[in-house]
N, C-alpha and C positions, 0 to 999 in steps of 0.2 A: 682506485679509479685510474683509468688510462685516457690521456688526451687523444682523441680519435683522428686528428688531422695531421698531415705531413707538413707542419710548420710550427714555429714557436707558439706555445700556448698562450692564451689570454690570461693576463694577470688576475682578473676577477674570477675566472674559472679555477686557477690554481689556488687562490686564497680560500675558496670554498672546498675544493677537492681535498686539500691537505688536512682539513680539520679532523683531529683524532688519529692521524697517521702515525705509524711506528717508524716508517722509513719513506724517503722520497728520492726518486731518480729524475734528475733535470739537466739542463744544458747551460752553456755560457750565456744564453739570452735571459736567464732568470736571475733576478737579484735575490740572494739569500741573505735576508736582513732581519731586523727585529720584527718588522711587520709580518713577514712570512712565518717566522718561528712562533710568534704569538698566536697566529692563526692556527698553526698545527697543534699547539697545546703541549702539555707536559709529557706525553707518551712518545714523542719523537726521539729516536735513538740514532738515526744515521741519515746523513745527506750524501748522496752519491751523484757526482757530477760527471757526465760523459764528455770530459775534456781533460787536458793535461794542465791547463791553467785554471786558477781559482780566484782571480781578481774580483769576480762577481760574488764572492762569499765573504761575509763578515766573520772572520775567524775568531774574533774576540767574543762575538755573540755565541758561537758554537761552543767555544771553550767554557764560557761561563755557565753554559746549560749542560755540559757534559755530553754533547752530541758529537759523534764521530763524523769525519769527512773523508769520503772515498774519491779517488780520481783515477785517470786512465793514462799513466805514463808508459813509456817504452814501446807500446804497441803502434804508436804513430811515428816513431823515429824514422823508418825507412821511407815512408810516404813524404814526410816533410823534407828529408834530405833530397829526395828526387826533385821536389819542387824548387829547392834552393838552386840546384844545378841548372834546372830549366830556366829559371829567372836570370841567372848569371849569363847564360848563353843568349837569351832573348835580348837582354839589355846591351850586351856587347856587340851583338850582330844586328842591332837596329831593327829587330823584328817588328816592333810596334809601328815604326814608320813604314816598313815594307808592307804590312798588312793594311794599313790605312791607305797606301797607294793603290792596292789591288781593290779593296772594298769601295773606294770612291771612283772606280773606273778610270784611274789616271795612268794605268800601266801602259796603254798604247801611246800615251803622250810623253812618257818618261824618256829623257834623253840619257842613254847609257854612256858611262864614262868609266875609265879604269878604276877609279876610286869611289864611285858612287855607291852609297849605302854600306861602305866598308866600316868596320870597327875593330877594336882590339881583340886579338885571339887569345883564348884562355890556354889552349894546349901549347906545349913546348914547341919552339920553332928554332931549328939550327940557325946560328948566326945572330940570334937575339938573346938578351939577358934572360935568365930563368925567371918565370912568373913566381911572384910571392903571393900566396893566398893568406888572408888574415881573418881571424875569427874573433868577434867581440863576444866572449862567452865560449867556453870549450867543454861543453857537456856531451851527452850521447849524440845529439843531432849533429853538432859540429864535427864530432869524430866520424860519423857516418858520411858526412859531406866530404871530409878528407879522403876516406876510402874511395869515394866515387871519382875524385879528381886525379888519383894516382894513375889510373889508365890513360888519362890525357897527357901523361908525361910530366906532371907537376910533382916536384919533390921538395919544395921549399915552402914552409908553413910557419906563420907567426900567430900567436894568440894573446889575448889580453883577458884576464879573468879578475874576480873580486880580489882587490889588493889585501884584504884580510885573510884570504885563504892561503894556506901553505902551498909551496910548489909541490907538484906531484911528479917528481923526477922518475920514479919507477914506472908509472903509466907512460910517460913520454918515451922512456927507453924502449918499452915494449912496442909502441907505435912506430918508432924509427926502425926497429929491427923487422917488424912485420911487413912494413910497406917499403923498406929500403929507402928511407927518406934521407935527403941531404941536410935538411935543416928542419927542426921543430923547436921553436924558441918562444918562451914566454916573454912578452914585452910590455911596456906601459902603453896607455891608450894613445898617447901622442905618436910614439914610434909606430904603433899599429897603423894609424892613419897615414903616416908619412911614407912607409915602405911598401904597403900592400897594393897589389894590382887589382884584387877583388876583396872587399870586406863583407863578410857574412855576419849580420847582426843576429845573434842567437843567445842572448842573455835573458834572464827572467825580467818580467815586468815589475811595476810597482814604483813608488815615488823615489826610491833610491836610485833607480836607473832611468828616470824620466829625462828625455833629451840628452842622453849620453852622446848621441850623434847630433851635434849642434854646429853652429856657424864655425866655430873654432876648429872643430874636428874636420869638417868638410874642406876648409881652406888648407888644411895640412895634406889632404889627399892629392894624388897625382891627377893631372888633367886627363889622363887616359884610364883612370880607374873607374871601378863599378862598385856600387853599393847595393847589397841585397839584404832586405829585412823580411824574415819569416818568423819572428818571434812575437813582439807586441808593438803595436803602432806607436805607443808612448815613448819608446826608446829613441825615435827619430823626430827631430823638430821639422815638421812638414814645411813650414815657411822658409827655414834655412835651406832645406833640400831643394825646394822649388827655385830659390835664388841661385844655389850652386849650379843647377842645371841650366838655368836661363843664361847665367854669365860664364858658363864653361869651366867652372872650378873642377868638375869631374866629367867623365864621359857620359855615364848613364846610371839608371837605377832600376832595380826589379823589386817590386813590393808585393807581398802577400798580405800584409797588414798595413793599415794607415790609421794614424791617430784620429779618434772621433768616428771610426767606422761604426755602422754602415752609412753614415751621413756623408758619403763621398759622391758628389754629383758632377755633372759635366762642367761646371764652372769652378771646380776645385783646382787650386793652383798647380797641384801635381798632375791631375788629369790633362791639363792643357800643355804639359811639357811633352814633346814628341819623343824624347829619349827616356821617358819614365814608363816602364811596363808595369801595370797594376792588375792584379787578379784578386777576386773577392774572397780572400781568407779560405783558400781551398787546399792548404797544406796537408791536411789529413783526408782529403776527399777522394779516397779510393774505395771501391766496394769492400775490398778485403779489410782494409783498415777500419772502416766505420763498423763493420760486423764485429771485429775484435774489440773495438772500444765499447760498443753496446754490451757485448758479452761480459767484459770486465766490470762495466758499471752495474750490471745486474748482479753479478757475483758479490760485488761490494755491498749492495743494498740488502741482499739476502743474508749475508754474513752479519751485518749490523743488526738486522731484526732479530737474528738468532743469538745475539750477544757473543759472536765468534770474532776472531781477528779478521779485519778486512784484508783482502788480497793486496790492495794498494791503498794506503791511507796517508793523509797529510798529518804530520805531527803538530798537534795544536798546543 
């Protein structure tokens, strides 16, 4: 059965439609839990989610029932990296404030001055210290963002990754050579906050990374720095970020994700901050990327139904 509408499907419909299914393809909006799996019954072999994240899936339930989980990594890397750079530029150049000025009809009343609406420049500028770009998490998307910033004249990069993971010196050496970098250094999270002019939050979600960016992290950042989050809203403490923006601990923020989304209304503390640019989780929202994600999700569910290896599967 296929949900016929261009929106998230109703839970009641899904619970009925999945009965007796061998495979199911669904989205981030659907909770894959015992309720859903019980409704499906014992014939269910595969769950295919059209997303790179799988926080909506109870993996313990899948593992205990021997059900495979397919997801859609890699194909959205470029689209999300594009949005990361866009948000960094928008936050740094006060685009949110500028758009509000125009949309409210206040441009004719705006008093121009040499430094009005000015913000920190990301691209390299002669006579100024080199920009240091920091990554909280250094996977595929972070490396794609790095590649996009090199043409801006940026050659100094820091990153912080899971302390339990071993350093990947061979990979870093390849990146340094490929992009002719001056610096690519793994640092701890405190050093990342302290030295970075822009911090891109691109680590996995989950309880272990919840509120990695908190009041302590934000107070260590430069007053001219920018925070970008395009991974999971839970990594950033929204209340702490709103306070940081309000009191000027950092310059601005660009967010594709917010904790508690989509329940982000006009009275949300971050929405009220003029130097916080928020877009509604559109990181993968290009026509080309969504077609690629849908294709991969279909391939995963068909493979699972046929008892073949999934094209992209989560190790349960």
